[in-house]
Biotite code that builds the C-alpha atoms (Angstrom):
import biotite.structure as struc

atoms = struc.array([
    struc.Atom([0.024, -0.243, -0.079], chain_id="A", res_id=1, res_name="UNK", atom_name="CA", element="C"),
    struc.Atom([1.046, 3.328, -0.820], chain_id="A", res_id=2, res_name="UNK", atom_name="CA", element="C"),
    struc.Atom([2.594, 6.101, 2.226], chain_id="A", res_id=3, res_name="UNK", atom_name="CA", element="C"),
    struc.Atom([2.396, 9.248, 2.146], chain_id="A", res_id=4, res_name="UNK", atom_name="CA", element="C"),
    struc.Atom([6.765, 10.109, 2.533], chain_id="A", res_id=5, res_name="UNK", atom_name="CA", element="C"),
    struc.Atom([6.973, 13.968, 1.608], chain_id="A", res_id=6, res_name="UNK", atom_name="CA", element="C"),
    struc.Atom([6.183, 17.024, -0.112], chain_id="A", res_id=7, res_name="UNK", atom_name="CA", element="C"),
    struc.Atom([9.042, 18.594, -1.603], chain_id="A", res_id=8, res_name="UNK", atom_name="CA", element="C"),
    struc.Atom([8.775, 22.266, -2.344], chain_id="A", res_id=9, res_name="UNK", atom_name="CA", element="C"),
    struc.Atom([11.006, 23.526, -4.904], chain_id="A", res_id=10, res_name="UNK", atom_name="CA", element="C"),
    struc.Atom([12.665, 26.587, -4.951], chain_id="A", res_id=11, res_name="UNK", atom_name="CA", element="C"),
    struc.Atom([14.745, 29.483, -6.647], chain_id="A", res_id=12, res_name="UNK", atom_name="CA", element="C"),
    struc.Atom([16.165, 30.912, -3.454], chain_id="A", res_id=13, res_name="UNK", atom_name="CA", element="C"),
    struc.Atom([16.917, 28.144, -1.034], chain_id="A", res_id=14, res_name="UNK", atom_name="CA", element="C"),
    struc.Atom([18.472, 30.189, 1.836], chain_id="A", res_id=15, res_name="UNK", atom_name="CA", element="C"),
    struc.Atom([15.167, 32.458, 1.834], chain_id="A", res_id=16, res_name="UNK", atom_name="CA", element="C"),
    struc.Atom([12.876, 29.149, 1.876], chain_id="A", res_id=17, res_name="UNK", atom_name="CA", element="C"),
    struc.Atom([15.382, 27.474, 4.909], chain_id="A", res_id=18, res_name="UNK", atom_name="CA", element="C"),
    struc.Atom([15.121, 30.518, 6.869], chain_id="A", res_id=19, res_name="UNK", atom_name="CA", element="C"),
    struc.Atom([11.249, 30.776, 6.132], chain_id="A", res_id=20, res_name="UNK", atom_name="CA", element="C"),
    struc.Atom([10.343, 26.818, 6.977], chain_id="A", res_id=21, res_name="UNK", atom_name="CA", element="C"),
    struc.Atom([13.029, 27.174, 10.457], chain_id="A", res_id=22, res_name="UNK", atom_name="CA", element="C"),
    struc.Atom([12.597, 30.505, 11.694], chain_id="A", res_id=23, res_name="UNK", atom_name="CA", element="C"),
    struc.Atom([8.946, 31.619, 10.579], chain_id="A", res_id=24, res_name="UNK", atom_name="CA", element="C"),
    struc.Atom([7.294, 28.533, 11.031], chain_id="A", res_id=25, res_name="UNK", atom_name="CA", element="C"),
    struc.Atom([9.874, 27.178, 13.657], chain_id="A", res_id=26, res_name="UNK", atom_name="CA", element="C"),
    struc.Atom([10.677, 23.857, 12.138], chain_id="A", res_id=27, res_name="UNK", atom_name="CA", element="C"),
    struc.Atom([13.130, 21.860, 12.995], chain_id="A", res_id=28, res_name="UNK", atom_name="CA", element="C"),
    struc.Atom([16.033, 20.740, 10.441], chain_id="A", res_id=29, res_name="UNK", atom_name="CA", element="C"),
    struc.Atom([17.071, 17.664, 10.235], chain_id="A", res_id=30, res_name="UNK", atom_name="CA", element="C"),
    struc.Atom([20.842, 17.735, 11.414], chain_id="A", res_id=31, res_name="UNK", atom_name="CA", element="C"),
    struc.Atom([23.334, 17.599, 8.698], chain_id="A", res_id=32, res_name="UNK", atom_name="CA", element="C"),
    struc.Atom([20.785, 19.729, 6.051], chain_id="A", res_id=33, res_name="UNK", atom_name="CA", element="C"),
    struc.Atom([22.893, 22.930, 4.773], chain_id="A", res_id=34, res_name="UNK", atom_name="CA", element="C"),
    struc.Atom([21.198, 26.403, 4.689], chain_id="A", res_id=35, res_name="UNK", atom_name="CA", element="C"),
    struc.Atom([22.770, 27.066, 1.609], chain_id="A", res_id=36, res_name="UNK", atom_name="CA", element="C"),
    struc.Atom([21.172, 23.831, -0.222], chain_id="A", res_id=37, res_name="UNK", atom_name="CA", element="C"),
    struc.Atom([20.266, 22.554, -2.368], chain_id="A", res_id=38, res_name="UNK", atom_name="CA", element="C"),
    struc.Atom([18.333, 19.851, -0.342], chain_id="A", res_id=39, res_name="UNK", atom_name="CA", element="C"),
    struc.Atom([16.990, 20.065, 2.887], chain_id="A", res_id=40, res_name="UNK", atom_name="CA", element="C"),
    struc.Atom([14.372, 18.328, 5.023], chain_id="A", res_id=41, res_name="UNK", atom_name="CA", element="C"),
    struc.Atom([12.112, 19.718, 8.372], chain_id="A", res_id=42, res_name="UNK", atom_name="CA", element="C"),
    struc.Atom([10.557, 16.433, 10.419], chain_id="A", res_id=43, res_name="UNK", atom_name="CA", element="C"),
    struc.Atom([6.720, 16.493, 11.107], chain_id="A", res_id=44, res_name="UNK", atom_name="CA", element="C"),
    struc.Atom([4.977, 15.186, 13.876], chain_id="A", res_id=45, res_name="UNK", atom_name="CA", element="C"),
    struc.Atom([6.254, 11.767, 14.862], chain_id="A", res_id=46, res_name="UNK", atom_name="CA", element="C"),
    struc.Atom([9.036, 12.037, 12.048], chain_id="A", res_id=47, res_name="UNK", atom_name="CA", element="C"),
    struc.Atom([7.981, 9.765, 9.966], chain_id="A", res_id=48, res_name="UNK", atom_name="CA", element="C"),
    struc.Atom([7.080, 12.646, 7.421], chain_id="A", res_id=49, res_name="UNK", atom_name="CA", element="C"),
    struc.Atom([8.649, 15.609, 5.645], chain_id="A", res_id=50, res_name="UNK", atom_name="CA", element="C"),
    struc.Atom([8.792, 18.843, 4.037], chain_id="A", res_id=51, res_name="UNK", atom_name="CA", element="C"),
    struc.Atom([11.727, 19.124, 1.576], chain_id="A", res_id=52, res_name="UNK", atom_name="CA", element="C"),
    struc.Atom([13.133, 22.244, 0.107], chain_id="A", res_id=53, res_name="UNK", atom_name="CA", element="C"),
    struc.Atom([15.259, 21.147, -3.191], chain_id="A", res_id=54, res_name="UNK", atom_name="CA", element="C"),
    struc.Atom([16.430, 24.029, -5.739], chain_id="A", res_id=55, res_name="UNK", atom_name="CA", element="C"),
    struc.Atom([14.471, 23.802, -8.522], chain_id="A", res_id=56, res_name="UNK", atom_name="CA", element="C"),
    struc.Atom([17.203, 23.613, -10.903], chain_id="A", res_id=57, res_name="UNK", atom_name="CA", element="C"),
    struc.Atom([18.657, 20.344, -8.928], chain_id="A", res_id=58, res_name="UNK", atom_name="CA", element="C"),
    struc.Atom([15.363, 18.627, -8.882], chain_id="A", res_id=59, res_name="UNK", atom_name="CA", element="C"),
    struc.Atom([15.367, 19.321, -13.020], chain_id="A", res_id=60, res_name="UNK", atom_name="CA", element="C"),
    struc.Atom([18.816, 18.272, -13.319], chain_id="A", res_id=61, res_name="UNK", atom_name="CA", element="C"),
    struc.Atom([17.311, 15.374, -11.633], chain_id="A", res_id=62, res_name="UNK", atom_name="CA", element="C"),
    struc.Atom([14.585, 14.435, -13.947], chain_id="A", res_id=63, res_name="UNK", atom_name="CA", element="C"),
    struc.Atom([16.551, 15.024, -16.948], chain_id="A", res_id=64, res_name="UNK", atom_name="CA", element="C"),
    struc.Atom([15.186, 18.636, -17.817], chain_id="A", res_id=65, res_name="UNK", atom_name="CA", element="C"),
    struc.Atom([17.614, 21.069, -16.709], chain_id="A", res_id=66, res_name="UNK", atom_name="CA", element="C"),
    struc.Atom([17.412, 23.901, -18.877], chain_id="A", res_id=67, res_name="UNK", atom_name="CA", element="C"),
    struc.Atom([14.877, 26.856, -19.674], chain_id="A", res_id=68, res_name="UNK", atom_name="CA", element="C"),
    struc.Atom([12.475, 23.825, -21.106], chain_id="A", res_id=69, res_name="UNK", atom_name="CA", element="C"),
    struc.Atom([9.041, 25.056, -19.093], chain_id="A", res_id=70, res_name="UNK", atom_name="CA", element="C"),
    struc.Atom([9.806, 22.328, -16.376], chain_id="A", res_id=71, res_name="UNK", atom_name="CA", element="C"),
    struc.Atom([12.926, 23.642, -14.671], chain_id="A", res_id=72, res_name="UNK", atom_name="CA", element="C"),
    struc.Atom([11.420, 26.989, -14.090], chain_id="A", res_id=73, res_name="UNK", atom_name="CA", element="C"),
    struc.Atom([7.810, 28.131, -13.816], chain_id="A", res_id=74, res_name="UNK", atom_name="CA", element="C"),
    struc.Atom([6.466, 24.234, -14.543], chain_id="A", res_id=75, res_name="UNK", atom_name="CA", element="C"),
    struc.Atom([7.192, 22.646, -10.824], chain_id="A", res_id=76, res_name="UNK", atom_name="CA", element="C"),
    struc.Atom([6.139, 23.706, -8.298], chain_id="A", res_id=77, res_name="UNK", atom_name="CA", element="C"),
    struc.Atom([6.202, 20.953, -5.442], chain_id="A", res_id=78, res_name="UNK", atom_name="CA", element="C"),
    struc.Atom([6.589, 17.177, -5.358], chain_id="A", res_id=79, res_name="UNK", atom_name="CA", element="C"),
    struc.Atom([4.084, 14.608, -4.248], chain_id="A", res_id=80, res_name="UNK", atom_name="CA", element="C"),
    struc.Atom([6.481, 11.798, -3.000], chain_id="A", res_id=81, res_name="UNK", atom_name="CA", element="C"),
    struc.Atom([4.588, 8.747, -2.372], chain_id="A", res_id=82, res_name="UNK", atom_name="CA", element="C"),
    struc.Atom([6.768, 5.030, -1.030], chain_id="A", res_id=83, res_name="UNK", atom_name="CA", element="C"),
    struc.Atom([5.853, 2.326, -2.415], chain_id="A", res_id=84, res_name="UNK", atom_name="CA", element="C"),
    struc.Atom([7.013, -1.467, -1.929], chain_id="A", res_id=85, res_name="UNK", atom_name="CA", element="C"),
    struc.Atom([7.679, -1.943, -6.449], chain_id="A", res_id=86, res_name="UNK", atom_name="CA", element="C"),
    struc.Atom([8.280, 1.637, -7.955], chain_id="A", res_id=87, res_name="UNK", atom_name="CA", element="C"),
    struc.Atom([8.123, -0.379, -11.342], chain_id="A", res_id=88, res_name="UNK", atom_name="CA", element="C"),
    struc.Atom([4.829, -2.086, -11.157], chain_id="A", res_id=89, res_name="UNK", atom_name="CA", element="C"),
    struc.Atom([3.546, 1.469, -9.044], chain_id="A", res_id=90, res_name="UNK", atom_name="CA", element="C"),
    struc.Atom([4.926, 3.518, -12.098], chain_id="A", res_id=91, res_name="UNK", atom_name="CA", element="C"),
    struc.Atom([3.774, 0.838, -15.140], chain_id="A", res_id=92, res_name="UNK", atom_name="CA", element="C"),
    struc.Atom([0.251, 0.977, -13.113], chain_id="A", res_id=93, res_name="UNK", atom_name="CA", element="C"),
    struc.Atom([-0.304, 4.631, -13.061], chain_id="A", res_id=94, res_name="UNK", atom_name="CA", element="C"),
    struc.Atom([1.004, 5.076, -16.930], chain_id="A", res_id=95, res_name="UNK", atom_name="CA", element="C"),
    struc.Atom([-1.411, 1.875, -17.644], chain_id="A", res_id=96, res_name="UNK", atom_name="CA", element="C"),
    struc.Atom([-4.126, 4.077, -16.206], chain_id="A", res_id=97, res_name="UNK", atom_name="CA", element="C"),
    struc.Atom([-3.125, 7.238, -18.575], chain_id="A", res_id=98, res_name="UNK", atom_name="CA", element="C"),
    struc.Atom([-0.816, 9.247, -16.379], chain_id="A", res_id=99, res_name="UNK", atom_name="CA", element="C"),
    struc.Atom([1.948, 11.437, -18.043], chain_id="A", res_id=100, res_name="UNK", atom_name="CA", element="C"),
    struc.Atom([5.409, 9.566, -17.398], chain_id="A", res_id=101, res_name="UNK", atom_name="CA", element="C"),
    struc.Atom([8.172, 12.552, -16.615], chain_id="A", res_id=102, res_name="UNK", atom_name="CA", element="C"),
    struc.Atom([11.270, 9.281, -15.941], chain_id="A", res_id=103, res_name="UNK", atom_name="CA", element="C"),
    struc.Atom([11.276, 5.786, -15.993], chain_id="A", res_id=104, res_name="UNK", atom_name="CA", element="C"),
    struc.Atom([12.149, 3.715, -12.770], chain_id="A", res_id=105, res_name="UNK", atom_name="CA", element="C"),
    struc.Atom([15.533, 4.023, -11.877], chain_id="A", res_id=106, res_name="UNK", atom_name="CA", element="C"),
    struc.Atom([18.106, 3.611, -9.117], chain_id="A", res_id=107, res_name="UNK", atom_name="CA", element="C"),
    struc.Atom([19.399, 7.185, -7.788], chain_id="A", res_id=108, res_name="UNK", atom_name="CA", element="C"),
    struc.Atom([22.349, 6.140, -5.910], chain_id="A", res_id=109, res_name="UNK", atom_name="CA", element="C"),
    struc.Atom([22.775, 9.203, -4.607], chain_id="A", res_id=110, res_name="UNK", atom_name="CA", element="C"),
    struc.Atom([19.514, 9.853, -2.867], chain_id="A", res_id=111, res_name="UNK", atom_name="CA", element="C"),
    struc.Atom([19.567, 5.866, -1.922], chain_id="A", res_id=112, res_name="UNK", atom_name="CA", element="C"),
    struc.Atom([16.470, 5.384, -3.447], chain_id="A", res_id=113, res_name="UNK", atom_name="CA", element="C"),
    struc.Atom([14.695, 3.589, -6.689], chain_id="A", res_id=114, res_name="UNK", atom_name="CA", element="C"),
    struc.Atom([12.319, 6.366, -8.094], chain_id="A", res_id=115, res_name="UNK", atom_name="CA", element="C"),
    struc.Atom([10.287, 7.361, -11.188], chain_id="A", res_id=116, res_name="UNK", atom_name="CA", element="C"),
    struc.Atom([8.100, 10.244, -11.386], chain_id="A", res_id=117, res_name="UNK", atom_name="CA", element="C"),
    struc.Atom([4.729, 11.092, -13.191], chain_id="A", res_id=118, res_name="UNK", atom_name="CA", element="C"),
    struc.Atom([3.361, 14.932, -13.878], chain_id="A", res_id=119, res_name="UNK", atom_name="CA", element="C"),
    struc.Atom([-0.546, 15.216, -12.600], chain_id="A", res_id=120, res_name="UNK", atom_name="CA", element="C"),
    struc.Atom([-2.522, 17.256, -14.528], chain_id="A", res_id=121, res_name="UNK", atom_name="CA", element="C"),
    struc.Atom([-2.159, 20.227, -12.650], chain_id="A", res_id=122, res_name="UNK", atom_name="CA", element="C"),
    struc.Atom([1.369, 20.491, -13.305], chain_id="A", res_id=123, res_name="UNK", atom_name="CA", element="C"),
    struc.Atom([2.382, 18.529, -9.806], chain_id="A", res_id=124, res_name="UNK", atom_name="CA", element="C"),
    struc.Atom([5.483, 15.896, -9.859], chain_id="A", res_id=125, res_name="UNK", atom_name="CA", element="C"),
    struc.Atom([4.545, 12.794, -8.536], chain_id="A", res_id=126, res_name="UNK", atom_name="CA", element="C"),
    struc.Atom([7.318, 10.909, -7.144], chain_id="A", res_id=127, res_name="UNK", atom_name="CA", element="C"),
    struc.Atom([7.369, 6.756, -6.606], chain_id="A", res_id=128, res_name="UNK", atom_name="CA", element="C"),
    struc.Atom([10.047, 5.804, -4.368], chain_id="A", res_id=129, res_name="UNK", atom_name="CA", element="C"),
    struc.Atom([11.223, 3.032, -2.562], chain_id="A", res_id=130, res_name="UNK", atom_name="CA", element="C"),
    struc.Atom([14.850, 2.497, -0.600], chain_id="A", res_id=131, res_name="UNK", atom_name="CA", element="C"),
])
């Protein structure tokens, strides 16, 4: 069964966003996450979910769409991350049901995960992940 894992907010000004979530909202950042970016997590509640910040260009590069092609700039605002047992099966089922695939399942060694990405009708990126 899929589990909510993370809402990843994409940002063009990582340091300002990091300060906002940490200092204005009072969310504690995970240990070791650099306020300079490009990635940082803030745990919520019992710690099983989090809000993450990710530089928009870094996310575009991870999707293989770096550059000004509509995805790297205004095209993405957030990523809904859903943890699944089998990324390949979840991706195949979603595509078979009509989802727009952005990336096919692939290992992300730097993240320690296997991921695939879809685009929801309103433009949100949906990431299936397992680790």
